[in-house]
C-alpha positions as CSV (number, residue, x, y, z in Angstrom):
1,X,181.7,-137.2,24.2
2,X,183.0,-134.5,26.5
3,X,183.6,-131.0,25.2
4,X,186.9,-130.6,23.4
5,X,188.9,-128.3,21.2
6,X,191.1,-131.0,19.7
7,X,192.5,-130.5,16.2
8,X,190.6,-133.7,15.3
9,X,187.2,-132.6,16.6
10,X,184.2,-132.9,14.2
11,X,180.8,-131.5,15.1
12,X,177.9,-133.7,13.8
13,X,174.5,-131.8,13.4
14,X,171.4,-133.9,12.7
15,X,167.9,-134.0,14.2
16,X,167.8,-137.8,13.7
17,X,169.5,-139.1,16.8
18,X,170.2,-142.6,15.3
19,X,172.0,-141.1,12.4
20,X,173.9,-138.7,14.6
21,X,175.1,-141.4,17.0
22,X,176.0,-143.9,14.2
23,X,178.0,-141.2,12.4
24,X,179.8,-140.2,15.6
25,X,180.7,-143.9,16.4
26,X,182.0,-144.4,12.9
27,X,184.2,-141.2,13.0
28,X,185.5,-142.1,16.4
29,X,186.6,-145.5,15.1
30,X,188.5,-143.6,12.4
31,X,190.4,-141.6,15.0
32,X,188.3,-138.5,15.2
33,X,186.8,-136.8,18.2
34,X,183.1,-135.9,17.9
35,X,180.4,-133.7,19.3
36,X,176.7,-133.7,18.6
37,X,173.9,-131.1,18.0
38,X,170.3,-131.8,17.0
39,X,169.9,-128.7,14.9
40,X,171.6,-125.5,13.7
41,X,170.6,-123.5,16.8
42,X,172.2,-126.0,19.2
43,X,175.3,-126.2,16.9
44,X,175.8,-122.4,17.2
45,X,175.5,-122.8,21.0
46,X,178.3,-125.5,20.9
47,X,180.5,-123.2,18.9
48,X,180.4,-120.6,21.7
49,X,182.7,-122.8,23.7
50,X,184.2,-125.3,21.2
51,X,186.0,-124.9,17.9
52,X,185.8,-128.1,15.8
53,X,188.0,-128.6,12.8
54,X,184.9,-129.2,10.6
55,X,181.1,-129.6,10.8
56,X,179.0,-132.3,9.2
57,X,175.4,-131.0,9.1
58,X,172.1,-132.2,7.8
59,X,170.4,-129.9,5.4
60,X,166.8,-130.3,6.6
61,X,166.4,-129.6,10.3
62,X,163.9,-127.8,12.6
63,X,164.6,-124.3,14.0
64,X,167.8,-123.5,12.0
65,X,168.4,-125.7,9.0
66,X,171.7,-126.3,7.1
67,X,171.4,-123.3,4.8
68,X,170.6,-120.9,7.6
69,X,173.5,-122.4,9.6
70,X,175.9,-121.6,6.8
71,X,174.5,-118.1,6.5
72,X,174.9,-117.6,10.3
73,X,178.5,-118.9,10.3
74,X,179.4,-116.5,7.5
75,X,177.7,-113.6,9.3
76,X,179.7,-114.4,12.5
77,X,182.9,-114.8,10.4
78,X,183.3,-118.4,11.8
79,X,185.6,-120.0,9.2
80,X,184.9,-123.7,9.8
81,X,184.4,-126.0,6.8
82,X,180.9,-127.5,6.6
83,X,180.0,-130.8,4.9
84,X,176.2,-130.9,4.1
85,X,174.2,-134.1,4.2
86,X,171.1,-134.2,2.1
87,X,168.5,-136.6,0.7
88,X,168.4,-137.3,-3.1
89,X,165.3,-135.2,-3.4
90,X,167.0,-132.1,-2.1
91,X,170.2,-132.1,-4.2
92,X,169.3,-128.8,-5.7
93,X,169.3,-127.3,-2.2
94,X,172.7,-129.0,-1.6
95,X,174.0,-127.2,-4.7
96,X,172.6,-124.0,-3.2
97,X,174.5,-124.9,0.0
98,X,177.7,-125.1,-1.9
99,X,177.1,-121.7,-3.3
100,X,176.5,-120.5,0.2
101,X,180.0,-121.7,1.3
102,X,179.6,-125.4,2.1
103,X,182.9,-127.3,1.7
104,X,181.2,-130.4,0.1
105,X,178.0,-132.5,0.4
106,X,177.0,-136.1,0.6
107,X,173.6,-137.7,-0.1
108,X,171.5,-139.9,2.2
109,X,171.4,-142.8,2.8
110,X,175.0,-142.3,3.7
111,X,177.8,-144.2,2.2
112,X,180.2,-144.0,5.1
113,X,183.3,-144.9,3.1
114,X,182.5,-142.1,0.7
115,X,181.8,-139.8,3.5
116,X,185.2,-140.6,5.0
117,X,186.9,-139.8,1.7
118,X,185.2,-136.4,1.7
119,X,186.2,-135.8,5.4
120,X,189.8,-136.6,4.5
121,X,189.7,-134.4,1.4
122,X,188.3,-131.4,3.4
123,X,191.0,-132.1,6.0
124,X,193.7,-131.9,3.3
125,X,192.2,-128.6,2.2
126,X,192.3,-127.2,5.7
127,X,196.0,-128.2,6.1
128,X,196.8,-126.7,2.7
129,X,195.0,-123.5,3.6
130,X,196.9,-123.3,6.9
131,X,200.2,-123.8,5.0
132,X,199.2,-121.0,2.6
133,X,198.3,-118.7,5.5
134,X,201.7,-119.4,7.1
135,X,203.5,-118.7,3.9
136,X,201.5,-115.5,3.3
137,X,202.3,-114.4,6.9
138,X,206.0,-114.9,6.3
139,X,205.7,-113.0,3.0
140,X,203.9,-110.1,4.8
141,X,206.6,-110.0,7.4
142,X,209.5,-110.4,4.9
143,X,208.2,-107.5,2.8
144,X,207.7,-105.4,5.9
145,X,211.3,-106.0,7.0
146,X,212.5,-105.3,3.5
147,X,210.6,-102.1,3.5
148,X,212.0,-101.2,6.9
149,X,215.5,-102.0,5.7
150,X,215.2,-99.3,3.0
151,X,214.2,-96.8,5.7
152,X,216.8,-97.7,8.3
153,X,219.4,-95.0,7.4
154,X,216.8,-92.2,7.6
155,X,215.3,-93.7,10.8
156,X,218.8,-93.9,12.4
157,X,219.2,-90.2,11.6
158,X,215.8,-89.4,13.2
159,X,216.8,-91.2,16.4
160,X,220.4,-89.8,16.4
161,X,219.2,-86.2,16.2
162,X,217.4,-86.1,19.6
163,X,220.1,-88.4,21.1
164,X,222.8,-86.0,20.1
165,X,220.7,-83.1,21.5
166,X,220.3,-84.9,24.8
167,X,224.0,-85.7,25.0
168,X,225.1,-82.2,24.2
169,X,222.8,-80.8,27.0
170,X,223.9,-83.2,29.7
171,X,227.2,-81.3,30.4
172,X,225.6,-77.8,31.0
173,X,223.0,-79.5,33.2
174,X,225.7,-81.1,35.2
175,X,227.5,-77.7,35.6
176,X,224.2,-76.1,36.7
177,X,223.7,-78.9,39.2
178,X,227.2,-78.5,40.6
179,X,226.6,-74.8,41.1
180,X,223.2,-75.4,42.8
181,X,224.8,-78.0,45.1
182,X,227.6,-75.6,46.1
183,X,225.0,-72.9,46.7
184,X,222.9,-75.3,48.9
185,X,226.0,-76.3,50.9
186,X,226.9,-72.6,51.5
187,X,223.3,-71.7,52.6
188,X,223.2,-74.6,55.0
189,X,226.4,-73.5,56.9
190,X,225.8,-72.8,60.6
191,X,229.4,-71.5,61.3
192,X,229.3,-68.4,59.0
193,X,230.9,-65.4,60.7
194,X,228.0,-63.2,59.7
195,X,224.9,-63.0,57.5
196,X,226.8,-60.5,55.3
197,X,229.7,-62.9,54.9
198,X,227.2,-65.7,53.9
199,X,225.5,-63.4,51.3
200,X,228.8,-62.5,49.8
201,X,229.8,-66.2,49.4
202,X,226.4,-67.0,47.8
203,X,226.9,-64.1,45.4
204,X,230.4,-65.4,44.5
205,X,229.1,-68.9,43.8
206,X,226.2,-67.6,41.7
207,X,228.7,-65.6,39.6
208,X,231.2,-68.4,39.4
209,X,228.6,-70.8,38.0
210,X,226.6,-68.2,36.2
211,X,223.4,-69.3,38.1
212,X,221.5,-66.1,37.0
213,X,221.6,-67.5,33.5
214,X,221.0,-71.0,34.8
215,X,217.8,-69.9,36.5
216,X,216.4,-68.9,33.1
217,X,217.9,-71.8,31.1
218,X,217.5,-74.9,33.2
219,X,213.7,-75.2,32.7
220,X,214.1,-74.9,28.9
221,X,216.9,-77.3,28.9
222,X,215.0,-80.0,30.9
223,X,211.9,-79.4,28.7
224,X,214.1,-80.0,25.6
225,X,215.6,-83.2,27.1
226,X,212.0,-84.4,27.8
227,X,210.9,-83.5,24.3
228,X,213.9,-85.4,22.7
229,X,213.3,-88.4,24.9
230,X,209.6,-88.5,24.0
231,X,210.4,-88.3,20.3
232,X,212.7,-91.3,20.5
233,X,210.1,-93.3,22.6
234,X,207.4,-92.4,20.1
235,X,209.4,-93.4,17.1
236,X,210.5,-96.7,18.7
237,X,206.9,-97.5,19.7
238,X,205.7,-96.8,16.1
239,X,208.5,-99.1,14.7
240,X,207.6,-101.8,17.2
241,X,203.9,-101.6,16.2
242,X,204.8,-101.6,12.5
243,X,207.3,-104.6,12.8
244,X,205.1,-106.7,15.0
245,X,204.3,-110.1,13.4
246,X,200.6,-109.6,14.2
247,X,199.8,-113.3,13.8
248,X,196.2,-113.7,14.8
249,X,196.4,-110.4,16.8
250,X,193.3,-108.2,16.4
251,X,192.3,-105.4,18.6
252,X,190.2,-102.2,18.5
253,X,192.4,-99.6,16.9
254,X,192.0,-96.0,15.8
255,X,193.0,-95.6,12.1
256,X,194.2,-92.0,12.8
257,X,196.8,-93.6,15.1
258,X,197.8,-95.9,12.3
259,X,198.2,-93.0,9.9
260,X,200.2,-90.9,12.4
261,X,202.5,-93.9,13.2
262,X,203.1,-94.4,9.4
263,X,203.9,-90.7,9.0
264,X,206.2,-90.8,12.0
265,X,208.1,-93.7,10.5
266,X,208.4,-91.9,7.1
267,X,208.9,-88.4,8.6
268,X,212.6,-88.2,7.6
269,X,211.6,-88.7,3.9
270,X,209.1,-85.7,4.1
271,X,211.2,-83.0,5.8
272,X,211.7,-79.8,3.8
273,X,210.3,-81.5,0.7
274,X,206.8,-82.7,1.2
275,X,203.9,-81.0,2.9
276,X,201.5,-83.4,4.5
277,X,197.9,-82.2,4.9
278,X,195.6,-84.2,7.2
279,X,191.9,-83.8,7.2
280,X,190.6,-86.2,9.9
281,X,186.9,-86.9,10.3
282,X,185.2,-88.3,13.3
283,X,185.7,-92.1,12.9
284,X,185.3,-95.0,15.4
285,X,188.0,-97.5,16.3
286,X,187.7,-100.7,14.3
287,X,188.7,-104.3,15.1
288,X,191.8,-104.9,13.0
289,X,195.4,-106.0,13.0
290,X,197.3,-102.8,13.9
291,X,200.7,-103.7,12.5
292,X,199.2,-104.9,9.2
293,X,197.0,-101.8,8.8
294,X,200.1,-99.6,9.5
295,X,201.9,-101.6,6.9
296,X,199.2,-100.7,4.4
297,X,199.5,-96.9,5.1
298,X,203.3,-97.1,5.1
299,X,203.3,-98.7,1.7
300,X,200.9,-96.3,0.2
301,X,202.4,-93.1,1.7
302,X,206.0,-94.3,0.8
303,X,204.9,-94.8,-2.8
304,X,203.4,-91.3,-2.8
305,X,206.7,-89.9,-1.5
306,X,208.6,-91.8,-4.3
307,X,206.2,-90.3,-6.9
308,X,207.0,-86.7,-5.9
309,X,210.2,-85.7,-7.7
310,X,211.1,-82.6,-5.7
311,X,208.6,-80.4,-3.7
312,X,205.1,-81.6,-3.4
313,X,202.1,-82.4,-1.2
314,X,200.3,-85.4,0.1
315,X,196.6,-85.1,1.3
316,X,195.2,-87.6,3.7
317,X,191.4,-87.5,4.4
318,X,189.3,-89.7,6.5
319,X,185.5,-89.8,6.8
320,X,182.6,-92.3,7.1
321,X,179.7,-93.3,4.9
322,X,176.8,-95.5,6.0
323,X,178.9,-98.7,6.6
324,X,182.6,-98.0,6.0
325,X,185.5,-95.8,7.1
326,X,187.1,-94.2,4.0
327,X,190.8,-93.2,3.9
328,X,191.9,-91.2,0.8
329,X,195.6,-90.7,0.3
330,X,196.3,-88.3,-2.6
331,X,199.6,-86.9,-4.0
332,X,200.6,-84.5,-6.7
333,X,203.4,-86.7,-8.0
334,X,204.0,-88.0,-11.5
335,X,201.1,-90.4,-11.4
336,X,200.7,-93.8,-12.9
337,X,200.7,-94.5,-16.7
338,X,197.3,-95.9,-18.0
339,X,199.0,-99.1,-19.1
340,X,200.3,-99.7,-15.6
341,X,197.2,-98.9,-13.7
342,X,195.5,-102.3,-14.1
343,X,198.7,-104.0,-12.9
344,X,199.4,-101.8,-9.9
345,X,198.3,-104.4,-7.3
346,X,199.9,-107.4,-9.1
347,X,202.6,-109.2,-7.1
348,X,206.2,-108.2,-8.0
349,X,205.0,-105.4,-10.3
350,X,207.1,-102.3,-9.9
351,X,208.1,-99.3,-11.9
352,X,211.0,-98.5,-9.5
353,X,214.7,-99.2,-10.4
354,X,216.1,-102.6,-9.6
355,X,217.0,-102.8,-5.9
356,X,214.6,-99.9,-5.0
357,X,211.6,-102.1,-4.1
358,X,210.2,-105.6,-3.9
359,X,207.1,-105.0,-6.0
360,X,205.1,-106.6,-3.2
361,X,204.1,-103.5,-1.2
362,X,200.8,-102.7,-2.9
363,X,199.9,-106.4,-3.6
364,X,200.3,-107.2,0.1
365,X,198.4,-104.0,1.1
366,X,195.5,-105.2,-1.2
367,X,195.5,-108.6,0.5
368,X,195.6,-107.0,4.0
369,X,192.7,-104.7,3.3
370,X,190.8,-107.6,1.7
371,X,191.4,-109.7,4.9
372,X,189.8,-107.0,6.9
373,X,186.7,-107.1,4.6
374,X,187.5,-103.9,2.9
375,X,188.6,-102.6,-0.6
376,X,191.5,-100.6,-2.0
377,X,191.3,-98.7,-5.3
378,X,193.4,-96.2,-7.2
379,X,192.8,-93.4,-9.6
380,X,195.6,-91.6,-11.3
381,X,196.5,-89.3,-14.1
382,X,200.0,-89.1,-15.5
383,X,201.9,-86.0,-14.2
384,X,199.0,-85.0,-12.0
385,X,199.2,-87.5,-9.2
386,X,197.3,-90.5,-7.7
387,X,194.6,-91.1,-5.2
388,X,194.5,-94.4,-3.2
389,X,191.2,-95.0,-1.5
390,X,191.0,-97.6,1.4
391,X,187.5,-98.6,2.5
392,X,187.2,-100.6,5.8
393,X,183.9,-101.8,7.3
394,X,183.0,-100.4,10.7
395,X,180.9,-101.8,13.5
396,X,177.2,-101.0,12.8
397,X,176.7,-100.3,16.5
398,X,179.2,-97.4,16.4
399,X,177.6,-93.9,16.6
400,X,179.3,-91.7,14.1
401,X,179.3,-87.9,13.5
402,X,180.8,-86.7,10.3
403,X,181.9,-83.3,11.5
404,X,185.5,-82.7,10.5
405,X,188.3,-81.6,12.8
406,X,190.5,-78.7,11.8
407,X,193.0,-79.4,9.0
408,X,196.4,-80.4,10.4
409,X,199.8,-80.1,9.0
410,X,202.6,-82.5,9.5
């Protein structure tokens, strides 16, 4: 069968060619497309260029057997269901294969009708899993938009400030430009009665348009316009990254950028009230979903802001251990009551007033971190504050130094 990436593709792995061919013929008669591999090693080679919907693999094979194939798929994070075929004598190993992540197993000699039932059952699980993923994705996006909705008024103010500043500075810039144009026209005249007459006209124009002041002010004014524009561009870029649906989008991303984007989105809630202390260590980029990771930090930092009644501080520290990047977010707010601490990551659990939150923020953050192979934990003491710790695995090939940069203030 030619190489294919059809949604109906099944990879059959068996070192006995007769069984392999017979099984492929049977599955094709049932409407499936098939590919073959004679052992686990060749199956992994097939997966380099093809992505079958499921794999049916023998347990006992040369080079790489069924158990090792399962381990290798898990190590490579290849999430394809595997049905294991085994002889009666090796049922114990088949049970071990189930513990190692196999979707199901059948015994040899094969009962093809029973095998077909298992294939259909695994196929139903795949479809159900895909539906759950889609619903989860919608839930993530819905909560993200709901959270963004609560921030809109403050974000509008953050954008309006530099826009109003830009607008108020356009008029003086136009007046300066008119003066410089008139000055340029006067200086370019070739019919002036005398040099002295030209100098007097230039002096008059400079006085009329106050160009002595303009000479000093115009550079500052342009610099301020550029600064205001860049603030708007930065905030919009952060919002676009945060609100991106992120479906199946993973890239190498620096977690410091994720934290800074989160703080940018929430900056209007911190001004004149909350002091942000950043202690950034030397950390590598990691492969992640940028928008989802920003969603995690927005949720945690937003909760920390809510926990601070009046004036307070939030400390954000990043560092690495042997295998993970650690992000600690600590606040000096009112903390979490002991009875609420075990429920803090439960869906829809919230201590906020009705209408102030969905109760999904921390639950979704927990799920996102888990999707990235990490963990999120919390420690808290009533009236003394809380510390959320996010741990994300890093690439073992990255070279890390743990020297800290200077503390930064937001």
